[in-house]
N, C-alpha and C positions, 0 to 999 in steps of 0.2 A: 338293489345296489348297496354295497357298504358305504357308509358315510366317509367322506374324505377327512383325514386327520386335520385338525385345526393347527395353524402355525403356532409355535411355542411363543408365549409372551416373553419379553425381554426386560431385564432390569439394567439400566445404564447408570453406572457409578461414575460421577464426574470428578476429575482431578481439579485442583486449584487453578492450574494454568489454562484450563479450558474456559473457566469463568472469567479469567483475566483477558484471555484472547477475545472472547465474545460474551459479554455479560447477559445477553439474551439467549444464550445457548439452551437454557431450560425449556424453551418453547419449541425446540427443533427435533424432538424425538417421538413425534406422532402419538400413537396410542399406548406407547410403552411407559413403564415406570422409570422415573428419574430419581436417583438417590444421591444425597449429599452427606458424606461422612462428617461427623463432628470435627474431625481433624482438619477438614477443608475449611470449615467455618472459622476455626481458630487461626488458620493461615491467612484467610481473608482479613480477619480482624487485626492481625499483626501488621498487615501491609496497607490497610486503609488510610492510615495517617502517616504523614511523612512526605518527603520530597520526591519519591520515586514517581516516574511517569505512570506506573500501574495503579497508583493510589486511587485515582478517580474511577478507574475500571472496577477496582475492588468495591468501592462504595456503591457503584451502580449495580453490581451483582448482588450485594447484600440487600439493597432496596428491592430488587426484583424478587428475591427469595421471600422477603417479608410481605410483599404485595400478593404473591401467589398463595402463601399460607394463610393470610388474613387473620381471622380470630379463631382458627382451628385449635382444638385442645391437644394436649401432649400425646394422647393415645392415637388420635387421628393423624398427627404429624408423623408418628413412628410407623403407622400403617400405610399412610399415603393419602395426601389431599388432592382431590381432582384439580387438574390444571385447566383454567378457563382461558380461552383465546378470544378476546373481544367480548363485548357486552351481551350479544345475542347468541354467540356460538355455544354449542353443547360442550361439556367438559370432555377433554381428550387426554388420556394419560394421567399419571399421578406424580406428585412430588413428595418425597419423604426425607427426613433427617434422622440418621441413626447414630447411636453411640458405637464405639468399638465393642464387638461382641466376642465372647470366648468360644473357641472351637472345641468340639468333642475330643478330637485327637490332640496329641502334644506337638505335632509338627507345625511350627509357626516361625516367622521371622522375628529376630530381636527387635523390640519396639523403641529403640533409641532414635530411630529416624521416622519422620512423619510418613514417608513413602511406604515404609514397612507396615506401619499401623493401618494404612489404607488397604494394602494388599491383604493383610490378615483379616480385615473386615470383609473384604470380598470373598475370601475363602470360607469364612463363617456363613455368609449369605448363601454360598453355593451349597453348603451342607443343609441349610435350613429350607431353601426353596429349590427343591430338586426338579420341579416342573417348569422352572424358568431358566432362561439363559442369562447368566450374570456376566456383564461386559464392562470392563474398565475403559473409560474414554479419557485419554491423556495426550497432551502435545509433547510430552517428554519421552523420547525414544527409549532411554535407559529404563524408565519406569515401566514402559510397556514390555520390555525384554524381561525385567525382573518378574512381572506379573505372569507372563507366559511361561517362564521357567518354573514358577510356583504352581502352575496348573490352572491359571485364571485367564480367560479370554480377554484380549486387550486390543484396542484400535485407536487410530488417530481421529481427530475431530475434523471432518471434511465439509461441513455445511456451507462454509463460505469459500470453499475451493472451487473455482469455476473451470479450471483446466486440469486435464490429466497429464499433459506433457507441456513443459515450458516452451518447447519449440513452436507450439500452436499460438503463442502470444503474438498479437499483431505487432509488426515493426513500424507501422505508420507509413509504409510505402510498399509498392509492388514493382519489382524489376522485370522488364520484358526483354528477351533476347532480340537482337537485331532491331527491327522497327516495331513500335507499338501498333502501328496502323496496318501491319500485315494481316492480322486476323479480324479486322473490323470490316464488316460487310457494308454497313450504311452509317453515315454520319451527317448531321446537320450542324453547320457552323454559323454562329451569329456574332456580330460585333455590338457590344454594349458599352458606351462611354469609354471607348479606347481599349476595352477588354475583350479578348477573343475567347468564346466559350463553345465547346463541342457537346452536342446533345447526342447521346449514344443509347442504344438499347441495352438494358441490363440483362445480360446473358453470358454464359460461359465463365471465364475468369473475372469478367466485370461484375458478376453477381456477388462476388466475395468482397468487393471494395466497400469501405466504410466512409462516412462523411469526413472531410478534411484529410483523407489519405492521399498520398502522392503516387503518381505513376511515372516511371522513368524507363528509358530504353537506351540501347547502346549507340543510337544515332544522335543523342543529345536532346531528345524531346523530354520535357518534364511538364506535368500537369497536376492540378489539385482538384479533387472531387469536392465541389461546392454545393451540390444539391443532389438528393436521391429521392426517387419515388418508387412505387412498386415495380414498374417496368422500364424506367428510364433513369439515367444519371447524367449530370452536367459536369464536365471537366473544364476547368479554367486553364487556359494555355499560359504557362509561365516561361519566360525567356531564360534559357540556361546561363547566358553570359551576364544578364542583369543580376541573377541570384548569386553567381560566383563573385561578382564585383561589388556586392553590397558591403559598404564599410560602416561598421557600427563601433563608435568610440575608438577608432583606430584599428579595430579588429576586422580582418577579412577572412571569410571561411576558407578552410584548406581543402575541403572536398564537398561534393554535392549534398552529403548527409548533413554536414554542418550548415550548409546554405539553406536547406529545408527547415532545419531547426530554428535558424534566425528568422526565417519567414514567418513561422508560427509565433515566435516570441514577440515579434514586432507588430503582429496583427491585433488591432484593438478589439476585434470581434471574437477573438479567441480568449476565453477567460480561464482556461486550465491547460497548461502545457506540462507534459511529463517527458523528461529525457532520460533514457537508459543507455547503458553502454559500458564498456570495460574501462579500467583505470586509464586516465590520460586521453580519453577520446574527446574531451573538450566541453563536457557538460557544464561545469561551474563557470568557466571563463566566458562561454557563450551567454549564459543566463545573466551573469554580472554585467557584461558589456551592454546587452540589450536593456537591462534595468536602468543603468546609468544614463543611457541614451534617452530612455522614455521619461526619466525624472528631471534630468538637467537640461537636455536639448529640447525635446518636444513638449515636456511638462504635461504629459498625459496622466501621470500619476504623481501623488504628493510625496510618497516615501517608499523606502525599501525595508521590508522586515526580513531579516535572515535568521533562520533557525536550523537546527539539525537534530536528528535522532542518533544519539551515541550511547552505546552500552556503558552504563556507569556514570553518565553525565549528571543525572539528577542527584545521585547519591554523593558525588564528589564535589559538585559545584559550590555547595554551601561552605566548604572548608577553604575555598580560595578567597584571598583578600580583595577588597575594592567594591566598586559599584557593580550592578548587574551586567553592564556592558563590559567592564573589566574582567568579571568572572567568566563571561562567555568567550572572551577573545582567544584563550588557548584552544577551545573547542571549535572555533570558527576560523582557525588559522588558514584554512583553504581559501576563504574569501579574500583575506589580506594577501596571500600568496598570488592569487589571480589578479588582484589589483596591481601588484608589482609587475606581473607579466604584461599587463596592458600598457604599462608606462616604462618598460625596460629600455626603450630607446631615448627617453628624455635625458637631458643633461644631468639632472639631479632627481633620480628615481624616488628616493625617500621623501624628498620635498613634494614631489608630485602626488605621491600616495597620501601624505598628510594633508595636502590641499584638497584632494578629492574627498577624504574622510570628513574634512571640515565643511565642504560645500554640498556634498551629496547627502540627502537625508537618509543615511544608512543606519539602521538600528539592529544590534545583535540581541536576540531575545531567546530565553530558554523555552523549552517545549511547554513547561507548566504555565509560563506567562501567556502563551497563545490561547490556552483553554479559557473559555468564558468571555473572551474578548470579541469585539466586532471591528474589523479594520475596513475603513472606507477609503476608496481611491488609493489603494496601496498595492504594491507588488510584494508578494509573500514567497520567499525562496525557502523551500524545505529540502535541505541537503541530507544525504544518507537516508532517504525515505524508504529504502528496502527493509529497514529495521522496524518499521511500524506495522502493527496489526491492522486488519481491515477496519476495526472499530476505532482505533486511534487515528487513522488517516481520515476517516469520516468526520471525527470530532474536529480536526484541524481545518479541513477544507470548508466545513460549514462556518468557519470564522470569517470567511471572505464576505465583506459587505458590498454595498453598491459601488460599482466602478472599480472593483479590485480584481487582481489577477493572481492566480496561484501557479507557481512553477515548482514541480517536484523533480528532484534529481536523485538517481540511484543506480547502483550496480548490483544486480541480483546474484552475482557470483561472490559478493563480499557481505553476506549477512552475518552479523555478529550476535544476534539474539538467539539464545539456545533453543527456543520453542518455535522458531520460524524456519521455513524452507522457501526456496524460490516459488513453489506452488501456493504456499499459504501466506506469503508476504502481502501486506496491504498495497504495495506498489503494483503487484501483479493483479490483485483484485480490482484496484481502481482502473488500471489500463483496460482490462476486459469490460468492466461495467460502463466506462465512458467512451467506448469505441464508436457508439452511435450518437454521441452528444454533439449537437450542432456547434457548440461553442468550446469544444475541447479538441486537443490535438496531441499526438504522441509520435516521437521519433526515436528509433534505436540507432545510436551513433556507431559508426564503424571505425576500425583502425585504432592505432595508438600513436597519435602525432606528438605525444609529449617529448619523446626522444627515441633514437635508435636503440639505446639500451633498454628503455621501458618496453618498446615493441618486442624486442627479443625475449625479455623476461616474461611478458604476458603470454607469448607463444610457447616457451620452452620450460618454464619452471612450474 
């Protein structure tokens, strides 16, 4: 029998934005060769210091490269140093750093742009290593188009992309037509300290439910999954009218989706809540009302930390006058706007807002301030979290100390970061990763209650 041909080895050339998106990307290419062009190192070096949010990611990527290369000599680094994964693991794949190389032919891109330098390097590698597949890995769509147009294979970095279709992202609830109980063959109902719980066999549509997910039907039944085992789940019976009449700092939910969101926000056993939805669906005002209620009225938490991911924030904030709180105010105007909305019926709205800001321990912090800190007994609101990478969102969520709660707000249709998409956003990554977390909850809000005008614009523009 003729021997089957071996699969061709691949050389993955990483663009700068991949290492910023995931500083640990070097370890995710199995047995293949990973190549870092010198131009990428120069870009990382230029971004590692400064006030940009990406600076910490650049420094982490540089440290990872240095750790993998160890004390290898220059010839070994150019040839490729074996990548060690763990102390006892055998080397798998190699890491190399290469200078820009000249091509045999004259056909090359002008090198006044760093992107062109990287593409020219790839083309030279293609000529030199004909037995390997040379692949550019970049988060920049236009960079990939230029490479493919120049005859170099290019692909996106998908290692932390958990979904192939954004419609597969959990909404935090499952809606059943007619009655939820129509398709339930057997149920055991128990009363525990005034709480009604239904024990159901985990089969059919029920097998897809996650912990803290809600079930609602057209007859008005609403329940929350509070426990899951291999073959059984427990649904806590919630009263529809009680949820819809829950008043939080003067705010009453406008629909059942807002009511479910408030239920999660006010639950002290839920330590992570992320709310998604279109503009005007009530994400910020619900979070703010619940946070004020839990700090001023019930005093479950000591303070509220409000921050947001905004494209250009870290570059521009240093040029604004005033203290850190004053610098952050233009970027966190949505928080103040929603404070005004909560007190629009007061005789003197501005006085009420000033009073709340003086009494409520509400602190506006930049994203860089959050890094490296540990917040105890705090409510951390992260607005516009769709603009964070999975690595950045991990960095921020891990700041939550004992007795703290993190609330992530975002709209996946309004991503402002050039190298992120709804599928690669940290908000999507976190929602999918935490869907089985006992102390986490997610709700996708519906509708645009902001105004009739906003609703029409959302649907037709």
